[in-house]
C-alpha positions as a Markdown table, in Angstrom:
| # | Residue | x | y | z |
|---|---|---|---|---|
| 1 | Met | 166.6 | -24.1 | 68.5 |
| 2 | Ala | 165.5 | -27.4 | 70.0 |
| 3 | Glu | 163.9 | -25.6 | 72.9 |
| 4 | Gln | 161.9 | -23.5 | 70.4 |
| 5 | Gln | 160.5 | -26.5 | 68.6 |
| 6 | Thr | 158.8 | -27.6 | 71.9 |
| 7 | Gln | 157.3 | -24.1 | 72.5 |
| 8 | Thr | 153.6 | -23.6 | 71.9 |
| 9 | Phe | 152.5 | -20.9 | 69.5 |
| 10 | Glu | 151.5 | -18.7 | 72.4 |
| 11 | Glu | 154.9 | -19.1 | 74.1 |
| 12 | Ala | 156.7 | -18.3 | 70.9 |
| 13 | Met | 154.6 | -15.2 | 70.3 |
| 14 | Glu | 155.1 | -14.0 | 73.8 |
| 15 | Lys | 158.9 | -14.4 | 73.5 |
| 16 | Leu | 158.8 | -12.7 | 70.1 |
| 17 | Glu | 156.8 | -9.8 | 71.5 |
| 18 | Ser | 159.3 | -9.3 | 74.3 |
| 19 | Leu | 162.2 | -9.4 | 71.8 |
| 20 | Val | 160.5 | -6.7 | 69.7 |
| 21 | Asp | 159.9 | -4.6 | 72.8 |
| 22 | Arg | 163.6 | -4.9 | 73.7 |
| 23 | Leu | 164.7 | -3.8 | 70.2 |
| 24 | Glu | 162.3 | -0.9 | 70.2 |
| 25 | Glu | 163.9 | 0.5 | 73.4 |
| 26 | Gly | 166.8 | 1.4 | 71.2 |
| 27 | Asp | 169.5 | 1.1 | 73.8 |
| 28 | Val | 170.7 | -2.4 | 72.8 |
| 29 | Pro | 174.3 | -2.8 | 71.7 |
| 30 | Leu | 174.7 | -3.7 | 68.0 |
| 31 | Glu | 176.0 | -7.3 | 68.6 |
| 32 | Glu | 173.2 | -8.0 | 71.0 |
| 33 | Ala | 170.6 | -6.5 | 68.7 |
| 34 | Ile | 171.8 | -8.8 | 65.9 |
| 35 | Ser | 171.5 | -11.8 | 68.2 |
| 36 | Ile | 168.0 | -10.7 | 69.3 |
| 37 | Tyr | 167.0 | -10.2 | 65.7 |
| 38 | Lys | 168.2 | -13.7 | 64.7 |
| 39 | Glu | 166.3 | -15.2 | 67.6 |
| 40 | Gly | 163.2 | -13.2 | 66.6 |
| 41 | Met | 163.4 | -14.5 | 63.0 |
| 42 | Glu | 163.6 | -18.1 | 64.2 |
| 43 | Leu | 160.6 | -17.5 | 66.4 |
| 44 | Ser | 158.7 | -15.9 | 63.6 |
| 45 | Lys | 159.4 | -18.9 | 61.3 |
| 46 | Leu | 158.3 | -21.2 | 64.1 |
| 47 | Cys | 155.0 | -19.3 | 64.5 |
| 48 | His | 154.4 | -19.3 | 60.8 |
| 49 | Asp | 155.1 | -23.0 | 60.5 |
| 50 | Lys | 152.7 | -23.8 | 63.3 |
| 51 | Leu | 150.0 | -21.6 | 61.7 |
| 52 | Thr | 150.5 | -23.3 | 58.4 |
| 53 | Val | 150.0 | -26.7 | 60.0 |
| 54 | Val | 146.8 | -25.5 | 61.7 |
| 55 | Glu | 145.5 | -24.0 | 58.5 |
| 56 | Glu | 146.1 | -27.3 | 56.6 |
| 57 | Gln | 144.1 | -29.1 | 59.3 |
| 58 | Leu | 141.3 | -26.6 | 59.1 |
| 59 | Thr | 140.9 | -27.0 | 55.4 |
| 60 | Gln | 140.1 | -30.7 | 55.7 |
| 61 | Ile | 136.8 | -32.3 | 56.7 |
| 62 | Leu | 135.9 | -35.7 | 57.8 |
| 63 | Thr | 133.1 | -37.2 | 55.7 |
| 64 | Asp | 130.4 | -39.5 | 57.0 |
| 65 | Asp | 132.3 | -42.6 | 55.7 |
| 66 | Gly | 135.5 | -41.6 | 57.5 |
| 67 | Gln | 137.3 | -40.1 | 54.5 |
| 68 | Ile | 139.3 | -36.9 | 54.8 |
| 69 | Lys | 138.6 | -34.4 | 52.0 |
| 70 | Ser | 139.9 | -31.0 | 51.3 |
| 71 | Phe | 137.5 | -28.2 | 52.1 |
| 72 | Ala | 137.6 | -24.7 | 50.6 |
| 73 | Val | 135.4 | -21.7 | 51.1 |
| 74 | Asn | 135.0 | -19.3 | 48.3 |
| 75 | Glu | 135.8 | -15.9 | 49.6 |
| 76 | Glu | 133.6 | -13.0 | 48.4 |
| 77 | Glu | 135.5 | -10.2 | 46.8 |
């Protein structure tokens, strides 16, 4: 898991996609499939966490006086 924490979002997504491809082949033994699934879930959480951090950063703006304020855009329905 320590190695995964240092992965970039792109690296984690690439690895996750390769795991999904492997599982979709359908010829993976059950024990290995479970291991691959667990690794995929960890990568999925890592990607989600990284996206959450970026989203939080993008919802803040720096004012002229150097203050950081929350920024929200009202979405049209």
